[in-house]
C-alpha positions as semicolon CSV with decimal commas, in nm:
position;residue;x (nm);y (nm);z (nm)
1;M;5,523;2,054;-1,949
2;N;5,316;1,973;-1,676
3;K;5,034;2,172;-1,523
4;Q;5,209;2,347;-1,268
5;E;5,459;2,477;-1,454
6;F;5,217;2,602;-1,716
7;G;5,019;2,727;-1,442
8;S;5,286;2,916;-1,280
9;F;5,376;3,071;-1,629
10;I;5,029;3,186;-1,656
11;A;5,036;3,349;-1,331
12;E;5,371;3,514;-1,377
13;N;5,293;3,683;-1,724
14;R;4,931;3,791;-1,573
15;K;5,101;3,974;-1,283
16;A;5,337;4,096;-1,560
17;A;5,051;4,227;-1,760
18;G;4,909;4,407;-1,453
19;L;4,594;4,196;-1,438
20;T;4,406;4,011;-1,185
21;Q;4,273;3,682;-1,191
22;R;3,936;3,827;-1,216
23;A;4,001;4,055;-1,501
24;L;4,176;3,775;-1,708
25;A;3,865;3,597;-1,675
26;E;3,638;3,858;-1,778
27;R;3,846;3,906;-2,098
28;L;3,818;3,542;-2,158
29;H;3,468;3,487;-2,052
30;V;3,539;3,252;-1,808
31;T;3,524;3,255;-1,394
32;D;3,789;3,365;-1,191
33;K;3,791;3,019;-0,998
34;A;3,896;2,859;-1,357
35;V;4,169;3,095;-1,386
36;S;4,282;2,993;-1,016
37;K;4,284;2,641;-1,105
38;W;4,525;2,725;-1,430
39;E;4,735;2,872;-1,207
40;R;4,758;2,625;-0,944
41;G;4,772;2,342;-1,186
42;L;4,473;2,157;-1,132
43;S;4,347;2,173;-1,471
44;Y;4,431;2,328;-1,843
45;P;4,231;2,567;-2,020
46;D;4,026;2,435;-2,309
47;V;4,203;2,441;-2,633
48;T;3,992;2,705;-2,785
49;L;4,105;2,952;-2,522
50;L;4,470;2,922;-2,561
51;E;4,489;3,186;-2,838
52;P;4,284;3,450;-2,651
53;L;4,465;3,359;-2,344
54;A;4,804;3,409;-2,531
55;E;4,689;3,748;-2,659
56;A;4,561;3,876;-2,304
57;L;4,915;3,804;-2,155
58;G;5,093;3,942;-2,438
59;L;5,252;3,623;-2,537
60;S;5,262;3,453;-2,856
61;T;5,060;3,105;-2,888
62;E;5,407;2,930;-2,900
63;E;5,542;3,098;-2,606
64;L;5,245;3,041;-2,398
65;M;5,273;2,663;-2,498
66;S;5,645;2,637;-2,429
67;C;5,625;2,831;-2,125
68;E;5,929;3,012;-2,272
69;K;6,049;3,093;-2,614
70;K;6,167;2,752;-2,757
71;E;6,167;2,577;-3,098
72;S;5,824;2,536;-3,260
73;G;5,778;2,185;-3,187
74;E;5,744;2,242;-2,813
75;P;5,414;2,423;-2,855
76;V;5,275;2,139;-3,037
77;K;5,341;1,891;-2,806
78;A;5,210;2,084;-2,530
79;L;4,913;2,140;-2,740
80;L;4,871;1,748;-2,790
81;E;4,913;1,711;-2,416
82;I;4,622;1,960;-2,333
83;S;4,412;1,766;-2,596
84;R;4,488;1,446;-2,427
85;E;4,403;1,565;-2,096
86;N;4,053;1,725;-2,238
87;R;3,996;1,376;-2,388
88;R;4,060;1,189;-2,051
89;T;3,848;1,439;-1,858
90;E;3,544;1,419;-2,101
91;G;3,593;1,026;-2,087
92;R;3,550;1,015;-1,745
93;R;3,222;1,223;-1,741
94;I;3,091;0,980;-2,039
95;I;3,148;0,708;-1,779
96;L;2,999;0,879;-1,485
97;R;2,679;0,974;-1,701
98;T;2,639;0,613;-1,811
99;L;2,645;0,476;-1,490
100;L;2,408;0,718;-1,339
101;I;2,195;0,624;-1,649
102;T;2,208;0,262;-1,566
103;L;2,161;0,326;-1,165
104;A;1,801;0,513;-1,283
105;V;1,712;0,265;-1,538
106;L;1,746;-0,019;-1,270
107;G;1,585;0,201;-0,977
108;A;1,275;0,220;-1,226
109;A;1,307;-0,136;-1,287
110;L;1,293;-0,253;-0,911
111;A;1,013;0,012;-0,850
112;V;0,785;-0,156;-1,097
113;M;0,847;-0,496;-0,993
114;R;0,764;-0,389;-0,662
115;Y;0,482;-0,227;-0,779
116;A;0,364;-0,513;-0,955
117;D;0,405;-0,746;-0,668
118;R;0,230;-0,533;-0,385
119;Y;-0,119;-0,457;-0,640
120;V;-0,323;-0,727;-0,780
121;S;-0,551;-0,649;-1,074
122;E;-0,807;-0,942;-1,099
123;Q;-1,169;-1,102;-1,161
124;R;-1,261;-1,289;-0,865
125;R;-1,576;-1,472;-0,779
126;D;-1,670;-1,368;-0,411
127;A;-1,946;-1,336;-0,168
128;I;-2,008;-0,994;-0,023
129;Y;-1,961;-1,043;0,356
130;L;-2,022;-0,665;0,420
131;K;-2,164;-0,349;0,283
132;E;-2,064;-0,007;0,424
133;T;-2,084;0,365;0,367
134;E;-1,827;0,558;0,552
135;N;-1,784;0,924;0,530
136;G;-2,030;0,912;0,195
137;V;-1,790;0,637;0,038
138;N;-1,952;0,300;-0,048
139;Y;-1,724;-0,016;0,062
140;L;-1,748;-0,388;-0,025
141;Y;-1,573;-0,645;0,199
142;V;-1,460;-1,032;0,063
143;E;-1,245;-1,261;0,206
144;Q;-0,892;-1,305;0,128
145;E;-0,743;-1,608;0,278
146;G;-0,849;-1,511;0,629
147;H;-0,838;-1,162;0,605
148;L;-1,111;-0,906;0,499
149;L;-1,038;-0,711;0,171
150;R;-1,213;-0,368;0,169
151;L;-1,266;-0,252;-0,174
152;R;-1,384;0,083;-0,265
153;C;-1,705;0,102;-0,524
154;A;-1,613;0,312;-0,833
155;P;-1,876;0,526;-0,967
156;G;-2,008;0,255;-1,210
157;V;-2,120;0,012;-0,927
158;D;-2,477;0,028;-0,804
159;F;-2,403;-0,026;-0,429
160;D;-2,774;-0,013;-0,331
161;K;-2,884;-0,312;-0,568
162;I;-2,606;-0,537;-0,444
163;E;-2,794;-0,810;-0,222
164;Q;-2,555;-1,015;0,018
165;T;-2,816;-1,316;0,045
166;D;-3,099;-1,474;-0,129
167;E;-3,432;-1,516;0,026
168;N;-3,317;-1,848;0,136
169;G;-3,053;-1,662;0,371
170;S;-2,765;-1,826;0,137
171;R;-2,486;-1,587;0,021
172;L;-2,454;-1,448;-0,335
173;V;-2,184;-1,475;-0,548
174;Y;-2,048;-1,185;-0,762
175;L;-1,803;-1,142;-1,034
176;L;-1,587;-0,843;-0,901
177;D;-1,332;-0,639;-1,122
178;C;-1,100;-0,540;-0,858
179;R;-0,757;-0,405;-0,795
180;W;-0,611;-0,429;-0,437
181;N;-0,316;-0,406;-0,238
182;R;-0,123;-0,734;-0,077
183;K;-0,011;-0,516;0,203
184;T;-0,298;-0,300;0,326
185;Y;-0,579;-0,519;0,203
186;E;-0,743;-0,215;0,009
187;G;-0,828;-0,155;-0,312
188;T;-1,126;-0,072;-0,582
189;V;-1,387;-0,250;-0,733
190;K;-1,495;-0,128;-1,084
191;G;-1,742;-0,360;-1,169
192;C;-1,981;-0,610;-0,952
193;E;-2,203;-0,872;-1,152
194;E;-2,405;-1,134;-0,982
195;I;-2,377;-1,465;-1,154
196;G;-2,653;-1,650;-1,008
197;I;-2,521;-1,892;-0,776
198;T;-2,522;-1,894;-0,410
199;I;-2,281;-2,045;-0,114
200;S;-2,487;-2,231;0,109
201;Q;-2,395;-2,418;0,407
202;K;-2,312;-2,722;0,210
203;D;-2,058;-2,543;0,042
204;L;-1,834;-2,459;0,352
205;L;-1,486;-2,611;0,351
206;F;-1,398;-2,892;0,620
207;A;-1,786;-2,901;0,723
208;H;-1,852;-3,132;1,008
209;A;-2,175;-3,202;1,173
210;G;-2,230;-3,079;1,526
211;L;-2,454;-2,933;1,761
212;F;-2,357;-2,708;2,057
213;E;-2,590;-2,674;2,380
214;T;-2,921;-2,458;2,306
215;Q;-2,912;-2,145;2,546
216;S;-3,202;-1,890;2,567
217;V;-3,215;-1,507;2,637
218;Q;-3,526;-1,303;2,799
219;Q;-3,596;-0,984;2,583
220;M;-3,363;-0,995;2,285
221;F;-3,439;-0,827;1,943
222;G;-3,789;-0,712;2,039
223;V;-3,897;-1,064;2,131
224;P;-3,976;-1,218;2,483
225;L;-3,779;-1,540;2,434
226;V;-3,502;-1,608;2,195
227;Y;-3,291;-1,926;2,177
228;Y;-2,952;-1,982;2,035
229;S;-2,701;-2,230;1,953
230;S;-2,354;-2,308;1,762
231;E;-2,347;-2,558;1,473
232;N;-2,173;-2,660;1,187
233;Y;-1,808;-2,639;1,319
234;F;-1,532;-2,664;1,108
235;P;-1,143;-2,575;1,128
236;D;-1,059;-2,251;0,983
237;P;-0,852;-2,305;0,656
238;Y;-0,631;-1,989;0,724
239;G;-0,615;-2,010;1,092
240;E;-0,273;-1,969;1,201
241;G;-0,370;-2,103;1,570
242;K;-0,573;-2,394;1,413
243;V;-0,896;-2,317;1,538
244;Y;-1,256;-2,387;1,463
245;L;-1,487;-2,178;1,309
246;R;-1,885;-2,217;1,355
247;D;-2,213;-2,068;1,266
248;Y;-2,460;-1,948;1,529
249;R;-2,835;-1,940;1,476
250;F;-3,078;-1,732;1,681
251;W;-3,450;-1,790;1,661
252;M;-3,767;-1,716;1,855
253;G;-3,945;-1,967;2,100
254;R;-4,288;-2,038;2,172
255;W;-4,394;-1,750;2,424
256;W;-4,723;-1,655;2,586
257;D;-4,888;-1,324;2,427
258;S;-5,063;-1,182;2,747
259;K;-5,240;-0,947;2,551
260;A;-5,397;-1,168;2,310
261;G;-5,418;-1,470;2,584
262;E;-5,245;-1,719;2,371
263;W;-4,924;-1,876;2,277
264;K;-4,717;-1,740;2,003
265;E;-4,540;-2,015;1,773
266;P;-4,157;-1,927;1,630
267;G;-4,155;-1,732;1,326
268;E;-4,066;-1,914;0,965
269;H;-3,729;-1,784;0,962
270;D;-3,418;-1,725;1,187
271;L;-3,395;-1,398;1,366
272;L;-3,047;-1,400;1,311
273;R;-2,739;-1,595;1,183
274;I;-2,378;-1,519;1,209
275;E;-2,175;-1,757;0,980
276;R;-1,825;-1,868;1,003
277;C;-1,719;-1,693;1,338
278;L;-1,497;-1,809;1,627
279;A;-1,738;-1,747;1,895
280;A;-2,050;-1,549;1,999
281;T;-2,247;-1,451;2,295
282;A;-2,546;-1,237;2,445
283;A;-2,479;-0,925;2,678
284;D;-2,575;-0,617;2,752
285;I;-2,295;-0,449;2,619
286;D;-2,408;-0,079;2,574
287;N;-2,621;-0,086;2,905
288;D;-2,974;0,007;2,759
289;G;-3,121;-0,298;2,962
290;E;-3,152;-0,512;2,653
291;P;-2,905;-0,798;2,556
292;E;-2,701;-0,755;2,235
293;V;-2,533;-1,030;2,038
294;I;-2,129;-0,989;2,029
295;A;-1,960;-1,214;1,772
296;R;-1,560;-1,268;1,759
297;T;-1,485;-1,287;1,384
298;R;-1,197;-1,472;1,189
299;W;-1,099;-1,129;1,040
300;P;-0,806;-0,946;1,235
301;E;-0,907;-0,619;1,049
302;R;-1,256;-0,634;1,226
303;P;-1,243;-0,853;1,525
304;Y;-1,584;-0,812;1,682
305;A;-1,930;-0,767;1,561
306;V;-2,220;-0,660;1,740
307;Y;-2,577;-0,740;1,642
308;D;-2,813;-0,475;1,789
309;W;-3,223;-0,394;1,771
310;D;-3,277;-0,042;1,669
311;G;-3,668;-0,080;1,714
312;E;-3,760;-0,189;1,381
313;D;-3,490;-0,433;1,251
314;I;-3,153;-0,607;1,370
315;V;-2,821;-0,359;1,300
316;H;-2,447;-0,426;1,341
317;R;-2,155;-0,246;1,385
318;W;-1,790;-0,323;1,425
319;Q;-1,558;-0,269;1,731
320;D;-1,187;-0,337;1,796
321;S;-1,215;-0,456;2,126
322;V;-1,498;-0,535;2,396
323;P;-1,465;-0,528;2,751
324;E;-1,257;-0,821;2,946
325;E;-1,518;-0,994;3,118
326;L;-1,684;-1,068;2,747
327;R;-1,378;-1,199;2,648
328;K;-1,407;-1,528;2,852
329;D;-1,713;-1,583;2,689
330;L;-1,563;-1,544;2,343
331;R;-1,301;-1,806;2,355
332;C;-1,248;-2,006;2,039
333;I;-1,243;-2,381;2,003
334;L;-0,886;-2,533;1,923
335;V;-0,857;-2,805;1,673
336;S;-0,703;-3,090;1,893
């Protein structure tokens, strides 16, 4: 017996019994689509439906299975064939289900590996190069192989107590408990503990002695005369273009106080010191009549820093670009 012969036999006896496919389906509690598949020879009915199907068609189970009145051995063979077909169908379902589960497990494993490769959880010793509050959220910036790593402060971090330098201007080092993304260079810091050592000029990588020409600027940072020069240049360890980094120092020169009628000597400390930048210059970038300091940083995330006088102190802000005429004054020194 084959499916087509069995299906034709069902259809013939259904019509003889005056039943539609839907009416037969309702008696058997199946869909009319299932009945249609049987009659078209696309599938066999479940073994448990053979007896109620035969009864609905006015046949005995033996007649249904043999598709005609035959000896009793034929129905048994038909029943075995239906059973084998059902087992093959169920086997295919098991294989498909196993394959889907395997693919899901592999996909989850790859996702975990990708996640673990992209995110870093670590304790690191670092200097804080920038503190920033943006939209009420506090951030600390540290350096990660030539990039600025932006770390959002968790509630347990005392942002206001974090000092970037000590009384001598050397950078303080902190033990940071953080987690960050290798792709975006952003993350979170949940612990920030000063470890009592500093990074000084002597600790700079590839340091070389060197002093560039001293320049002066009239009326800057609220002071009549300011001198500045670059010093301590050394190759950028992470610079793809093989450029030099250098420090810039701004200090107050000796000047005549006309009101007091006497010369004023320079202060004990530098007015401003910019460490490890590509270049810096003085220019009135905001057109307020007094020059500011514009520095080209070593970080692609924050390419330019502007240092200005707010009437009480020197403050700085970040910019993504500067006017074209300033770029020639911010050219890098290339490693020969």
